[in-house]
C-alpha beads as a LAMMPS data file, in Angstrom:
LAMMPS data file: protein, C-alpha beads

327 atoms
326 bonds

1 atom types
1 bond types

-500.0 500.0 xlo xhi
-500.0 500.0 ylo yhi
-500.0 500.0 zlo zhi

Masses

1 110.0

Atoms # bond

1 1 1 -432.346 132.640 -419.883
2 1 1 -428.850 133.854 -420.814
3 1 1 -426.242 131.880 -422.188
4 1 1 -422.329 132.080 -422.591
5 1 1 -420.600 131.791 -426.009
6 1 1 -417.272 131.314 -427.171
7 1 1 -416.426 134.031 -429.617
8 1 1 -413.232 134.313 -432.005
9 1 1 -412.864 138.108 -432.652
10 1 1 -409.587 138.350 -434.391
11 1 1 -406.785 136.065 -435.565
12 1 1 -405.893 134.033 -432.508
13 1 1 -408.168 136.166 -430.187
14 1 1 -411.309 134.385 -428.509
15 1 1 -413.476 135.810 -425.784
16 1 1 -416.743 134.633 -423.938
17 1 1 -419.781 136.920 -424.645
18 1 1 -423.574 136.656 -423.017
19 1 1 -426.570 136.634 -424.973
20 1 1 -430.336 136.214 -424.392
21 1 1 -431.607 132.973 -425.482
22 1 1 -434.997 132.697 -427.527
23 1 1 -438.039 130.734 -425.889
24 1 1 -438.154 127.345 -428.088
25 1 1 -440.574 127.015 -430.426
26 1 1 -442.520 123.862 -431.085
27 1 1 -440.055 122.112 -433.163
28 1 1 -436.982 123.479 -431.167
29 1 1 -435.296 121.989 -428.234
30 1 1 -433.350 124.235 -425.596
31 1 1 -430.168 122.094 -424.337
32 1 1 -428.004 122.951 -421.532
33 1 1 -424.417 121.911 -422.492
34 1 1 -422.317 119.151 -420.591
35 1 1 -419.314 119.046 -422.984
36 1 1 -418.144 119.915 -426.295
37 1 1 -415.151 118.535 -428.373
38 1 1 -412.570 120.930 -430.103
39 1 1 -411.966 119.786 -433.828
40 1 1 -408.466 120.775 -433.996
41 1 1 -407.991 120.872 -437.999
42 1 1 -411.104 122.658 -438.680
43 1 1 -411.262 125.150 -435.780
44 1 1 -407.622 125.990 -435.861
45 1 1 -408.236 127.590 -439.481
46 1 1 -410.979 129.532 -438.237
47 1 1 -409.069 130.456 -435.102
48 1 1 -406.185 131.626 -437.301
49 1 1 -408.403 133.137 -440.039
50 1 1 -407.073 130.380 -442.560
51 1 1 -410.707 130.021 -444.205
52 1 1 -410.570 131.189 -447.881
53 1 1 -413.064 133.660 -448.885
54 1 1 -414.132 131.252 -451.584
55 1 1 -415.006 128.648 -449.088
56 1 1 -416.828 130.823 -446.318
57 1 1 -420.319 129.248 -447.480
58 1 1 -418.879 125.872 -447.896
59 1 1 -417.134 126.129 -444.410
60 1 1 -420.471 127.656 -442.479
61 1 1 -421.188 125.506 -439.352
62 1 1 -424.799 124.384 -439.174
63 1 1 -425.670 126.740 -436.217
64 1 1 -422.781 128.963 -436.697
65 1 1 -423.153 132.626 -434.955
66 1 1 -421.602 135.309 -436.675
67 1 1 -419.766 135.371 -440.272
68 1 1 -415.975 134.592 -441.636
69 1 1 -413.798 135.882 -441.085
70 1 1 -414.631 137.567 -437.544
71 1 1 -416.199 137.546 -435.281
72 1 1 -417.825 134.541 -434.895
73 1 1 -418.895 131.575 -432.969
74 1 1 -417.769 128.265 -434.305
75 1 1 -417.746 124.715 -433.597
76 1 1 -419.883 121.481 -433.939
77 1 1 -419.521 119.127 -431.210
78 1 1 -421.608 119.658 -428.323
79 1 1 -423.076 117.097 -425.738
80 1 1 -426.043 118.435 -423.606
81 1 1 -429.353 117.628 -421.869
82 1 1 -432.490 118.746 -423.319
83 1 1 -434.316 121.123 -420.623
84 1 1 -437.414 121.826 -422.891
85 1 1 -438.730 120.643 -426.055
86 1 1 -440.497 117.778 -427.856
87 1 1 -441.517 114.993 -425.469
88 1 1 -439.475 112.530 -427.176
89 1 1 -436.126 114.452 -426.200
90 1 1 -436.990 115.904 -423.064
91 1 1 -434.620 115.351 -420.315
92 1 1 -432.321 113.039 -422.626
93 1 1 -428.823 113.526 -423.410
94 1 1 -428.273 114.528 -426.871
95 1 1 -425.255 115.498 -429.408
96 1 1 -425.811 118.668 -431.540
97 1 1 -423.883 120.108 -434.280
98 1 1 -423.614 123.365 -432.223
99 1 1 -420.544 125.741 -430.958
100 1 1 -419.195 125.960 -427.468
101 1 1 -422.107 127.586 -425.863
102 1 1 -423.138 126.593 -422.234
103 1 1 -426.548 126.327 -423.467
104 1 1 -428.691 126.889 -426.684
105 1 1 -431.836 126.452 -428.649
106 1 1 -431.703 124.333 -431.944
107 1 1 -434.176 122.830 -434.285
108 1 1 -435.162 119.354 -432.492
109 1 1 -434.108 117.250 -435.729
110 1 1 -430.546 117.972 -435.147
111 1 1 -430.226 117.102 -431.518
112 1 1 -429.483 113.348 -431.613
113 1 1 -430.232 111.157 -428.624
114 1 1 -426.898 109.531 -427.313
115 1 1 -426.801 105.660 -426.576
116 1 1 -426.832 105.033 -422.663
117 1 1 -424.018 103.133 -423.124
118 1 1 -421.786 106.431 -424.524
119 1 1 -420.349 108.682 -421.835
120 1 1 -420.842 112.797 -422.506
121 1 1 -417.128 113.237 -422.646
122 1 1 -416.699 110.332 -425.626
123 1 1 -419.926 111.467 -427.435
124 1 1 -418.308 114.925 -428.260
125 1 1 -416.337 112.506 -430.919
126 1 1 -419.542 112.148 -432.661
127 1 1 -418.895 114.850 -435.600
128 1 1 -415.489 113.161 -436.035
129 1 1 -416.991 109.675 -436.230
130 1 1 -419.516 110.782 -438.658
131 1 1 -416.688 112.109 -440.865
132 1 1 -414.959 108.726 -440.741
133 1 1 -418.371 106.776 -441.580
134 1 1 -418.361 109.152 -444.552
135 1 1 -415.086 108.495 -445.499
136 1 1 -415.579 104.622 -445.460
137 1 1 -418.750 105.210 -447.232
138 1 1 -416.990 107.030 -450.198
139 1 1 -413.949 104.530 -450.025
140 1 1 -416.004 101.402 -450.083
141 1 1 -413.456 99.069 -448.673
142 1 1 -413.290 95.502 -449.756
143 1 1 -412.419 92.410 -447.347
144 1 1 -408.813 91.363 -447.506
145 1 1 -407.886 94.772 -449.074
146 1 1 -404.302 96.037 -448.487
147 1 1 -404.876 99.421 -446.895
148 1 1 -402.924 102.493 -445.391
149 1 1 -404.108 105.492 -443.441
150 1 1 -401.890 108.601 -443.655
151 1 1 -401.937 110.564 -440.811
152 1 1 -403.117 109.719 -437.292
153 1 1 -405.094 112.609 -436.372
154 1 1 -408.533 112.131 -434.832
155 1 1 -410.070 111.418 -438.096
156 1 1 -407.153 109.298 -439.264
157 1 1 -407.364 107.334 -436.422
158 1 1 -411.519 106.820 -436.490
159 1 1 -411.130 105.861 -439.971
160 1 1 -408.407 103.109 -438.747
161 1 1 -410.756 102.237 -435.957
162 1 1 -413.470 101.417 -438.673
163 1 1 -411.443 99.879 -441.266
164 1 1 -409.910 97.308 -438.627
165 1 1 -413.258 95.867 -438.065
166 1 1 -413.245 94.434 -441.721
167 1 1 -412.219 91.076 -442.002
168 1 1 -408.855 90.360 -443.676
169 1 1 -407.767 93.786 -444.113
170 1 1 -403.922 94.435 -444.004
171 1 1 -403.872 97.852 -442.189
172 1 1 -401.213 100.037 -441.687
173 1 1 -401.331 103.504 -440.077
174 1 1 -398.593 105.999 -440.768
175 1 1 -397.704 109.141 -438.776
176 1 1 -394.646 111.176 -437.518
177 1 1 -395.568 110.997 -434.141
178 1 1 -394.463 107.749 -432.304
179 1 1 -397.099 108.506 -429.552
180 1 1 -399.894 107.573 -431.800
181 1 1 -398.452 103.924 -431.994
182 1 1 -400.280 102.631 -428.830
183 1 1 -403.712 103.918 -430.004
184 1 1 -403.261 102.380 -433.576
185 1 1 -401.837 98.998 -432.065
186 1 1 -405.141 98.992 -429.576
187 1 1 -407.462 99.554 -432.473
188 1 1 -405.868 96.293 -434.152
189 1 1 -403.623 98.058 -436.714
190 1 1 -399.929 98.373 -437.316
191 1 1 -398.281 101.695 -437.044
192 1 1 -395.603 102.835 -439.272
193 1 1 -393.091 105.971 -439.893
194 1 1 -393.424 107.576 -443.295
195 1 1 -390.175 105.864 -444.232
196 1 1 -391.527 102.313 -443.253
197 1 1 -394.996 102.673 -445.095
198 1 1 -396.107 99.647 -446.995
199 1 1 -396.292 99.789 -450.925
200 1 1 -398.947 98.449 -453.459
201 1 1 -401.812 99.729 -451.340
202 1 1 -405.159 99.061 -452.486
203 1 1 -406.666 101.550 -450.837
204 1 1 -405.138 104.794 -449.015
205 1 1 -406.710 107.440 -446.738
206 1 1 -404.996 110.559 -446.503
207 1 1 -405.903 112.555 -443.438
208 1 1 -402.570 114.198 -442.501
209 1 1 -403.591 117.565 -443.810
210 1 1 -399.839 117.918 -445.360
211 1 1 -398.692 117.711 -449.038
212 1 1 -395.794 115.534 -448.050
213 1 1 -398.533 113.258 -446.563
214 1 1 -400.632 113.463 -449.901
215 1 1 -397.237 112.571 -452.170
216 1 1 -396.833 109.572 -449.649
217 1 1 -400.245 108.185 -450.220
218 1 1 -399.767 108.504 -453.979
219 1 1 -396.215 106.764 -453.891
220 1 1 -397.436 103.758 -452.126
221 1 1 -400.932 103.315 -453.555
222 1 1 -400.829 100.386 -456.053
223 1 1 -401.945 99.472 -459.687
224 1 1 -405.624 101.159 -459.930
225 1 1 -405.604 101.889 -456.415
226 1 1 -407.526 104.435 -454.618
227 1 1 -406.620 107.733 -452.554
228 1 1 -409.222 109.054 -450.621
229 1 1 -408.436 112.626 -449.552
230 1 1 -409.883 113.350 -446.179
231 1 1 -407.871 116.524 -445.734
232 1 1 -408.747 119.840 -445.875
233 1 1 -406.027 122.303 -446.831
234 1 1 -407.563 125.687 -446.089
235 1 1 -405.896 128.433 -448.121
236 1 1 -402.850 126.631 -448.732
237 1 1 -401.696 125.099 -451.993
238 1 1 -400.552 121.718 -452.395
239 1 1 -397.963 120.396 -455.182
240 1 1 -398.547 117.054 -456.351
241 1 1 -396.108 114.612 -458.709
242 1 1 -399.069 114.023 -461.220
243 1 1 -396.473 113.574 -463.905
244 1 1 -394.862 110.596 -462.449
245 1 1 -396.652 106.964 -461.902
246 1 1 -400.075 108.465 -461.257
247 1 1 -401.239 107.901 -464.808
248 1 1 -399.125 104.661 -465.169
249 1 1 -400.616 103.431 -462.122
250 1 1 -403.961 104.353 -463.103
251 1 1 -404.968 105.832 -459.495
252 1 1 -408.022 107.693 -458.657
253 1 1 -407.521 110.648 -456.248
254 1 1 -411.172 111.036 -454.457
255 1 1 -412.149 113.738 -452.417
256 1 1 -414.493 113.111 -449.484
257 1 1 -416.093 115.613 -447.116
258 1 1 -418.759 115.012 -444.473
259 1 1 -421.183 118.059 -445.507
260 1 1 -423.021 115.851 -448.078
261 1 1 -423.832 112.149 -447.563
262 1 1 -421.537 110.002 -449.552
263 1 1 -423.190 108.842 -453.212
264 1 1 -422.941 105.171 -451.953
265 1 1 -425.764 105.874 -449.103
266 1 1 -427.111 109.055 -450.731
267 1 1 -430.914 108.756 -450.491
268 1 1 -430.446 105.810 -448.340
269 1 1 -429.400 107.534 -445.179
270 1 1 -430.127 111.076 -444.129
271 1 1 -427.468 113.359 -442.029
272 1 1 -429.533 112.677 -438.934
273 1 1 -429.230 108.695 -439.521
274 1 1 -425.466 109.048 -440.250
275 1 1 -424.886 110.821 -437.168
276 1 1 -426.969 108.551 -435.086
277 1 1 -425.088 105.530 -436.695
278 1 1 -421.827 107.593 -435.471
279 1 1 -422.918 107.771 -432.049
280 1 1 -423.534 104.110 -431.952
281 1 1 -420.167 103.266 -433.153
282 1 1 -418.682 105.302 -429.990
283 1 1 -419.638 102.428 -427.642
284 1 1 -416.106 101.139 -427.321
285 1 1 -413.749 102.386 -424.339
286 1 1 -410.688 102.359 -426.513
287 1 1 -411.835 105.565 -428.049
288 1 1 -411.467 107.238 -424.644
289 1 1 -407.454 107.455 -425.657
290 1 1 -408.170 109.879 -428.213
291 1 1 -409.815 112.640 -425.634
292 1 1 -408.126 115.144 -423.753
293 1 1 -407.126 117.679 -422.236
294 1 1 -410.104 118.493 -420.557
295 1 1 -410.682 122.190 -420.412
296 1 1 -412.931 124.451 -418.225
297 1 1 -415.444 126.475 -420.460
298 1 1 -414.370 129.393 -418.407
299 1 1 -410.796 129.090 -419.290
300 1 1 -411.378 128.494 -422.826
301 1 1 -410.167 132.191 -424.269
302 1 1 -407.029 131.679 -422.530
303 1 1 -406.177 128.257 -423.204
304 1 1 -407.733 127.404 -427.001
305 1 1 -404.544 128.676 -428.364
306 1 1 -402.446 126.425 -426.783
307 1 1 -404.333 123.481 -427.870
308 1 1 -405.024 124.419 -431.338
309 1 1 -401.141 125.715 -431.679
310 1 1 -398.946 123.984 -429.249
311 1 1 -395.421 125.079 -429.137
312 1 1 -392.642 122.924 -430.812
313 1 1 -391.975 120.215 -428.805
314 1 1 -394.936 120.350 -426.799
315 1 1 -397.745 117.418 -427.034
316 1 1 -400.019 117.576 -429.772
317 1 1 -403.515 116.722 -428.460
318 1 1 -406.002 114.934 -430.342
319 1 1 -409.474 115.939 -429.171
320 1 1 -409.691 118.439 -426.351
321 1 1 -412.766 118.264 -424.495
322 1 1 -414.603 121.545 -422.920
323 1 1 -415.968 120.836 -419.678
324 1 1 -419.268 122.900 -418.758
325 1 1 -419.888 121.559 -415.088
326 1 1 -418.809 124.839 -413.479
327 1 1 -419.849 126.984 -416.602

Bonds

1 1 1 2
2 1 2 3
3 1 3 4
4 1 4 5
5 1 5 6
6 1 6 7
7 1 7 8
8 1 8 9
9 1 9 10
10 1 10 11
11 1 11 12
12 1 12 13
13 1 13 14
14 1 14 15
15 1 15 16
16 1 16 17
17 1 17 18
18 1 18 19
19 1 19 20
20 1 20 21
21 1 21 22
22 1 22 23
23 1 23 24
24 1 24 25
25 1 25 26
26 1 26 27
27 1 27 28
28 1 28 29
29 1 29 30
30 1 30 31
31 1 31 32
32 1 32 33
33 1 33 34
34 1 34 35
35 1 35 36
36 1 36 37
37 1 37 38
38 1 38 39
39 1 39 40
40 1 40 41
41 1 41 42
42 1 42 43
43 1 43 44
44 1 44 45
45 1 45 46
46 1 46 47
47 1 47 48
48 1 48 49
49 1 49 50
50 1 50 51
51 1 51 52
52 1 52 53
53 1 53 54
54 1 54 55
55 1 55 56
56 1 56 57
57 1 57 58
58 1 58 59
59 1 59 60
60 1 60 61
61 1 61 62
62 1 62 63
63 1 63 64
64 1 64 65
65 1 65 66
66 1 66 67
67 1 67 68
68 1 68 69
69 1 69 70
70 1 70 71
71 1 71 72
72 1 72 73
73 1 73 74
74 1 74 75
75 1 75 76
76 1 76 77
77 1 77 78
78 1 78 79
79 1 79 80
80 1 80 81
81 1 81 82
82 1 82 83
83 1 83 84
84 1 84 85
85 1 85 86
86 1 86 87
87 1 87 88
88 1 88 89
89 1 89 90
90 1 90 91
91 1 91 92
92 1 92 93
93 1 93 94
94 1 94 95
95 1 95 96
96 1 96 97
97 1 97 98
98 1 98 99
99 1 99 100
100 1 100 101
101 1 101 102
102 1 102 103
103 1 103 104
104 1 104 105
105 1 105 106
106 1 106 107
107 1 107 108
108 1 108 109
109 1 109 110
110 1 110 111
111 1 111 112
112 1 112 113
113 1 113 114
114 1 114 115
115 1 115 116
116 1 116 117
117 1 117 118
118 1 118 119
119 1 119 120
120 1 120 121
121 1 121 122
122 1 122 123
123 1 123 124
124 1 124 125
125 1 125 126
126 1 126 127
127 1 127 128
128 1 128 129
129 1 129 130
130 1 130 131
131 1 131 132
132 1 132 133
133 1 133 134
134 1 134 135
135 1 135 136
136 1 136 137
137 1 137 138
138 1 138 139
139 1 139 140
140 1 140 141
141 1 141 142
142 1 142 143
143 1 143 144
144 1 144 145
145 1 145 146
146 1 146 147
147 1 147 148
148 1 148 149
149 1 149 150
150 1 150 151
151 1 151 152
152 1 152 153
153 1 153 154
154 1 154 155
155 1 155 156
156 1 156 157
157 1 157 158
158 1 158 159
159 1 159 160
160 1 160 161
161 1 161 162
162 1 162 163
163 1 163 164
164 1 164 165
165 1 165 166
166 1 166 167
167 1 167 168
168 1 168 169
169 1 169 170
170 1 170 171
171 1 171 172
172 1 172 173
173 1 173 174
174 1 174 175
175 1 175 176
176 1 176 177
177 1 177 178
178 1 178 179
179 1 179 180
180 1 180 181
181 1 181 182
182 1 182 183
183 1 183 184
184 1 184 185
185 1 185 186
186 1 186 187
187 1 187 188
188 1 188 189
189 1 189 190
190 1 190 191
191 1 191 192
192 1 192 193
193 1 193 194
194 1 194 195
195 1 195 196
196 1 196 197
197 1 197 198
198 1 198 199
199 1 199 200
200 1 200 201
201 1 201 202
202 1 202 203
203 1 203 204
204 1 204 205
205 1 205 206
206 1 206 207
207 1 207 208
208 1 208 209
209 1 209 210
210 1 210 211
211 1 211 212
212 1 212 213
213 1 213 214
214 1 214 215
215 1 215 216
216 1 216 217
217 1 217 218
218 1 218 219
219 1 219 220
220 1 220 221
221 1 221 222
222 1 222 223
223 1 223 224
224 1 224 225
225 1 225 226
226 1 226 227
227 1 227 228
228 1 228 229
229 1 229 230
230 1 230 231
231 1 231 232
232 1 232 233
233 1 233 234
234 1 234 235
235 1 235 236
236 1 236 237
237 1 237 238
238 1 238 239
239 1 239 240
240 1 240 241
241 1 241 242
242 1 242 243
243 1 243 244
244 1 244 245
245 1 245 246
246 1 246 247
247 1 247 248
248 1 248 249
249 1 249 250
250 1 250 251
251 1 251 252
252 1 252 253
253 1 253 254
254 1 254 255
255 1 255 256
256 1 256 257
257 1 257 258
258 1 258 259
259 1 259 260
260 1 260 261
261 1 261 262
262 1 262 263
263 1 263 264
264 1 264 265
265 1 265 266
266 1 266 267
267 1 267 268
268 1 268 269
269 1 269 270
270 1 270 271
271 1 271 272
272 1 272 273
273 1 273 274
274 1 274 275
275 1 275 276
276 1 276 277
277 1 277 278
278 1 278 279
279 1 279 280
280 1 280 281
281 1 281 282
282 1 282 283
283 1 283 284
284 1 284 285
285 1 285 286
286 1 286 287
287 1 287 288
288 1 288 289
289 1 289 290
290 1 290 291
291 1 291 292
292 1 292 293
293 1 293 294
294 1 294 295
295 1 295 296
296 1 296 297
297 1 297 298
298 1 298 299
299 1 299 300
300 1 300 301
301 1 301 302
302 1 302 303
303 1 303 304
304 1 304 305
305 1 305 306
306 1 306 307
307 1 307 308
308 1 308 309
309 1 309 310
310 1 310 311
311 1 311 312
312 1 312 313
313 1 313 314
314 1 314 315
315 1 315 316
316 1 316 317
317 1 317 318
318 1 318 319
319 1 319 320
320 1 320 321
321 1 321 322
322 1 322 323
323 1 323 324
324 1 324 325
325 1 325 326
326 1 326 327
């Protein structure tokens, strides 16, 4: 069986390549892809060659083909049907941390069954939801805390979606893009522009991937509050005002990253169990507001640049979805 795969071959240049698939071994599954999600923040850095050399090992996707900087096939949000493999997976829909290929062979342990209530298109959010789950495990939010999420991208919105479920939480979500207001309010939080962000927050999650956003997070955090840094800046330096109120307010700035299970749950949950939890949490139709535009796989080389790097004034998509129906 042959498969088609999206490869980035130079900064801003992608193409579809074909390759032979291996025969699945006893602990492997052959998956025919139905949909995949584009994680715009990370995939934009990969597409433009902005992953620092020092981070090549850490940023390698679990089932990445090729090597940094180029050529490589990168991605981690594939939804498909198992056509061959262990009996407990055969003919089931699964999510796998795999690049944008129309078919692939993967370790069966990495193919996590999708709940029946979660449609293919929404299931592509599983990797981002897994990140949001890990953020909350690192943040350890408390009932009744005053909280702020800075950055209403996919991860920031999913973090808000989870925080809004905690009783008594006073939750605001801050972003420059007014069009995100409807999603924030649908999740049960209130939207604010940067100049309206509430102060004296017990917990701030920063997910804007901008120095300005992180400075705002520091400024709006209250005494002995926690700032959870969920962004990744690639090779960009970030200047912070750590000589101002940072020490006087005894603030904590904590990095969170999905590659390792957060310490609060490490040893209690495996990566697979965390991903299964993320898939179960996608059983909510409000999350469909994060999806789109939908891109046919065959058109991906020509169109991925426009969704990763839209021109000024053009809409900023949240989670573009790749459709493999006619691949």
